[in-house]
N, C-alpha and C positions, 0 to 999 in steps of 0.2 A: 954422646954427651951427657950429662949430669944435669940430673932435673934444675938442681941451683943455676945450672947456666944457662938451659934452655931459658928460664921464665925472666931472667935479667934481659933476654934477648926477643921477648916477647910485649915488651911494655911501651907504650907509645912514648914518645921523645916530643916536648914541646920546645920547637928552638927559637921561636920567639917568644915567650910568654906574655909580653906586653902587646903584641900584636893580636894575640887570642882575644885578651882583655877587650882591647879596643872592638873588637869584634861582637864580642856576647853584649857590650855597653850598647852598641849602637841599634835604634829602634829597626823594625822588619824594614826589608828594603820594600821600595812601593811596589815595585810588579811582583815579589811575594807574596804581599798583603794582600793584592789585589786576585792575585790568583787563588787564595785560601777563602779570602770573600766568595768570591765566584763560584768555587766548588758547592759553601754551604747554599749559596742561595738558590744555585741549582739544586740542589737536593731537596731544599724548603718547599720549591716550586712543583718538583715532581711528585716529593712527598703529600703536598696537599691537594695534586691532581691525582694522584693513585697509579702513579706509574713506578716500578718496580720500587715498590714501596720498603721490600727488605732492605734493599741495599741500600737505600735512602736513608732509612732507620738508623742503620750502622753509622753515615755519616754523620749525621746528625746527634748522635751518642757521644761521637767521638768530638764533634764542638763542645758539648755542652760537658762534657769530662773537663776537656780543656779548660774551658770556661770557670769552672768550679774551682781547676786549679790555679789560675790566676787570682781568683778572689781572695783562696785563701794566702798567695803570695802577697795582696795587696791593691791590686788592679780592679778598679771597680768592685772595690770591698764592702761597701757602704750597706747596709740590711737591706736598701729595698734592691738594690742588684741582686744581691744574694737571693732575695725573694724571688726574683723572676727567674733566676737560673734555676733555682730549685723547682719552682715549678713547672719549668720547662720540662726538664728532667722526668719528676712527675707525672707529666702529660705521656712521655715517653714509654715510660715503664706500664701506667695504664693500657695504652695502645696498642704495646706489644704483648700485656694479658688479653688482652680481647679479642686478639687478633689469635693466641693460641686458644680461644676459649672458643669463637664463632667464626673465626676466619674470616674477620674484616679490618681493614686498617684505618677505616673512617674515624672523622676525629668531628668532634659536635663545633659550634662556635666559642665557646668559652674556651677550651681546650686547642687551637688553631692561635684565639688570642694569646694565650700564654705561650705558647710554642717560639710565635712570633716576638711576644715579651723579651722572652730567654735569648732566644737566637741576636736579637738586635744588644743585647749586653754587652755578647760576645765580640761583635762586629765591633763595639766600640774598645774595649779592649786589646784587639789587633792593632788600632789605630793610634794605641799607647804602651804598647809594652814591647821592650828590647827583645833582640833574639836571645838572647841567655835567659831571659824570664821566659820566653815561649817554648824554648828546649826544656828549662825544667819542668814547665807546667805541663807539659806532654808525657814526660816520662815518667813523671809521679801521677798521672791519672793514670796511662798505662798501668805501675804498680800499684793504685788502690783498688782498680780492677782485679790485678793477679789476686793481690789479697783476700779481696772479698770471695774470689773462685775456689779459693784455698779454706774458705770456712774461717776466714779470718775479719768479716765483717761486723762493726758493733751492733748490738741489737738493736732492730728498727732500721735498720740504717737502707737507705733505697742504692741500689746496686742499679746501675743503668750500664750493660756492657758494649761496648763499640768493637771495632777490629783492632784497637791499639794496644790491647792486651797481650 
């Protein structure tokens, strides 16, 4: 079979584009949203109490990278919300650097508050985003981390790598 013929069969076919559009426009299903929030809350609690911090750090980084991407597309995108997300990402970057230097994942009081504030915004965003917006934000966050790893991050950019890249 020729290359041209093979590529034609490899493409996805959308049989009902209206159904796909409706599905992408609906809010996250309540069960899915609650499961996502539960995962982040568990990671936040475990991280605060010093249990399996490396794994929990990755979960929190993914949540905040997704929150940053949701803010870029207009969900909880006011200056205060963006500052809370940025502050929480700075906390994760700082604690990751401290862990590499001194071997400790310990957070200080203001860092705990900044992390809580950023994750609070992420929870609010999940309440208000559609499935399509959430999918887009997850893909955008992963792509931005991949680009940063490849050396394409802007000067002075804070890169917090989660597992999604």
